[in-house]
C-alpha positions in Angstrom: 0.0 0.0 0.0 1.0 3.5 -0.6 3.0 5.4 2.0 3.5 9.1 1.4 7.1 9.0 2.9 8.2 6.6 0.1 8.2 9.3 -2.6 9.7 12.8 -2.1 7.6 15.8 -2.9 9.8 16.8 -5.8 9.6 13.3 -7.3 5.8 13.3 -6.9 5.6 16.7 -8.7 7.8 15.5 -11.5 6.1 12.2 -11.8 2.6 14.0 -11.9 3.8 16.3 -14.8 5.1 13.3 -16.8 2.0 11.4 -16.2 -0.3 14.3 -17.3 1.7 14.4 -20.5 1.4 10.6 -21.0 -2.4 10.7 -20.3 -2.7 13.6 -22.8 -0.9 11.5 -25.4 -3.2 8.5 -24.7 -6.2 10.8 -25.0 -5.0 12.0 -28.3 -4.4 8.5 -29.5 -7.9 7.6 -28.5 -9.3 10.3 -30.8 -7.7 8.5 -33.6 -9.4 5.2 -33.0 -12.7 5.0 -34.7 -15.0 3.5 -32.2 -18.7 3.7 -33.2 -20.9 1.2 -31.5 -24.0 3.2 -31.7 -23.9 4.5 -28.0 -23.0 8.1 -27.7 -20.0 8.8 -25.5 -18.6 5.3 -25.3 -14.8 5.4 -25.4 -12.0 3.1 -24.4 -10.6 5.4 -21.7 -7.0 4.8 -22.6 -5.8 7.7 -20.4 -7.1 5.7 -17.3 -4.2 3.3 -17.8 -2.1 6.0 -16.1 -4.3 6.2 -13.1 -4.6 2.5 -12.7 -0.8 2.0 -13.0 -0.2 4.7 -10.3 -3.1 4.2 -7.9 -0.8 2.3 -5.5 2.1 4.8 -5.9 0.5 8.2 -5.5 -1.9 9.9 -3.1 -5.4 10.9 -4.2 -4.4 14.5 -4.7 -1.8 13.7 -7.3 -4.1 11.3 -9.1 -6.9 13.9 -9.0 -4.6 16.5 -10.5 -3.4 14.1 -13.3 -7.0 13.2 -14.1 -8.4 16.8 -14.0 -5.7 18.4 -15.9 -6.0 15.7 -18.6 -9.8 16.2 -18.7 -9.5 20.0 -19.0 -6.8 19.9 -21.7 -8.5 17.1 -23.7 -11.8 19.1 -23.7 -10.0 22.2 -24.8 -8.0 20.5 -27.6 -10.3 17.7 -28.7 -13.9 18.6 -27.5 -16.1 21.4 -26.3 -17.9 22.6 -23.1 -20.3 19.7 -23.1 -17.3 17.3 -23.5 -15.8 19.0 -20.5 -18.9 18.8 -18.3 -19.5 15.1 -19.0 -15.8 14.2 -18.8 -15.3 15.9 -15.4 -18.3 14.4 -13.8 -17.3 10.9 -15.0 -13.6 11.4 -14.2 -14.3 12.6 -10.6 -16.8 10.0 -9.7 -14.7 7.4 -11.2 -11.5 8.5 -9.3 -13.3 8.6 -6.0 -14.8 5.1 -6.4 -11.4 3.7 -7.6 -9.4 5.2 -4.7 -12.0 4.1 -2.1 -11.8 0.5 -3.5 -8.1 0.7 -3.5 -8.0 1.8 0.1 -10.2 -1.1 1.1 -7.4 -3.5 -0.2 -10.1 -6.0 -1.2 -10.0 -5.4 -5.0 -7.4 -6.0 -7.7 -6.4 -3.3 -10.1 -8.7 -4.9 -12.7 -11.6 -4.9 -10.3 -10.8 -1.3 -9.4 -10.7 -0.3 -13.1 -14.0 -2.1 -13.9 -15.7 -0.1 -11.0 -14.0 3.0 -12.4 -15.3 2.4 -15.9 -18.8 1.8 -14.6 -18.9 4.7 -12.3 -17.5 7.0 -15.0 -20.5 6.1 -17.2 -22.9 6.5 -14.3 -21.5 10.0 -13.6 -22.0 11.0 -17.2 -25.5 9.5 -17.2 -26.4 11.6 -14.2 -25.2 14.8 -15.8 -27.2 13.9 -19.0 -30.3 13.3 -16.8 -29.8 16.6 -15.0 -29.1 18.6 -18.2 -32.1 17.1 -20.2 -34.4 17.4 -17.1 -35.6 13.9 -17.7 -34.8 10.4 -16.2 -35.8 8.9 -19.5 -32.1 8.7 -20.3 -31.8 5.7 -17.9 -32.5 3.4 -20.8 -28.9 3.8 -21.6 -27.9 2.1 -18.3 -27.5 -1.5 -19.5 -25.4 -0.5 -22.5 -23.3 1.9 -20.4 -22.7 -0.7 -17.7 -21.7 -3.3 -20.2 -19.4 -0.9 -21.9 -17.9 0.2 -18.6 -17.2 -3.4 -17.7 -15.6 -4.2 -21.0 -13.4 -1.1 -21.2 -12.6 -1.2 -17.4 -11.4 -4.8 -17.9 -9.2 -4.0 -20.9 -7.8 -0.8 -19.2 -7.4 -2.6 -15.9 -5.3 -5.4 -17.4 -3.0 -2.9 -19.2 -2.8 -0.6 -16.1 -2.0 -3.5 -13.8 0.7 -4.8 -16.2 2.3 -1.3 -16.4 2.0 -0.7 -12.6 3.8 -4.0 -11.9 6.6 -3.0 -14.3 7.1 0.4 -12.8 10.2 0.5 -10.5 9.9 2.4 -7.2 9.1 5.9 -8.3 
């Protein structure tokens, strides 16, 4: 489990900056992958590989910073204000859920990633329901849960693999 004394503050700042850049690169690569399965907003979430790989090594604040900076920059570069609103809601809820599960020490990185993928979609669905003023949007729940499980599994496997390969940072 993570111990804040294991990594110096300057090392955490440098690692955070490098990981923001890496997550931005992964976000950009994701825009190049045509994924059209008929469900609006479904993406792989490649940038979450960074969070999964580092969830045991960095405190919540650094993970939150990596995630929020990436979401803000991605929305500015590759999206719009709606993208920003949906992405922020999904990313924040997802990160909170993943960090709580990690702290419980009862879930693997893959399980944490699946919960993160599902909670990301739930966060976006809640924003969509709020903005539309209708709960009729809930018919998307089965498809979004399935896509969250599948993408969470894929990202979790890659993130766990990379996390194991990282030397002490």
